N, C-alpha and C positions, 0 to 999 in steps of 0.2 A: 857258495850260493851268491848269486848276483844281487846287489842291492839297487833296486830301481827307484827308490824313494817312496814317498807316500802314494797310496792308491785311493781313488775316489769311486765310491759305489753309491747306489740308491736303494732304499728299502722303504717299508711302510709299517705303521703301527696304529692301532686304535688309540685315539687321543687319551683315553683313561690309562693306557699302559705307559705313558711317558712319565718321566720323573727320575729320581735318584737311582731307582732299580732298573732303569731301561735296558742296560746292557748286561745285566746278570744273566746267568744261564736260566732259561725258561723251559717249561714243558714243551711249548711250541717253538721250534727254532725259527730264527729270522730267515727271510728270503731276500736275497740281494740281487740287484740288477746292474748292468753296465751303464744304462742311461735312464734319465728321468722319464722319458716318454714310455719306455718299457714298463717301468714301475707304475706309472699312471694308468696305462692300459690294463694292467693286472688288477689294480684297485677297482677300476670301473667295471671290469668283468665280474669280479666277486660281488660288487654292489648290485649289478644288474641281475645276477643269478639269485641274490637274496630277495629282490623285489618280487620274484615269481612265487615265493613262499610266504603266505600271509602270516605265518607264525614267526617269521624272522624279522628282526628290526635292525636297521643299519645304524651303526655308531660312527660319529665323525672319525675319519681316518687321516692320518698325517703322512705325507711323503717326506722322507728325510734324506739329506745328503750326508754321507758318511766318509770321512777321510781317515785312513789308517796311518799308523806309524810306518816308517820305512820297513819294508818286508825283508828283514835280515833273518838269519838262522835263529837268533835269540827271540825275535818276534814270533816266528813260527812255533817255537817251543812254548812260548807264553800262550799262544792261541790254543795249542793242543792241551796244555796243562791247566789253563785258567779260563778258557772260553773266549768268546769274541770281545768281551769288554777289555781284555788285555791288549788288544791292538787298535782300539779306537783312539785316535788322536783328537778328532773334533767331529762334531755333527751339528746339523741345524735342520729345523723344520722348514721346508721350502714351499709346502702347499698343504692345505686342509681340504678334504673332499667330504662334503655333507651329503645328505640323502637326495637332494634335488639338483646338485651341481653337475654340469656336463664336463 
């Protein structure tokens, strides 16, 4: 298996989901994107759809930059056996989208 070094992806999470348990396996799997614009578009799309339902309330959502460990055979095995948290080297919140932000 070729080792191409760390990979960078973008994802999002509701602000209340952040913290020590962020990368533990969850009922709802994370959705990852190749670039931040694609992640932002998806968050805004979901928010706009929720605005149409008066019973739904938007929660602040954070767009995150995720950097993996180098993707070696060992890293892939860790991913398969322990979940995404096993391959996260670093991540940071790069943007927070509230109910009224464009």
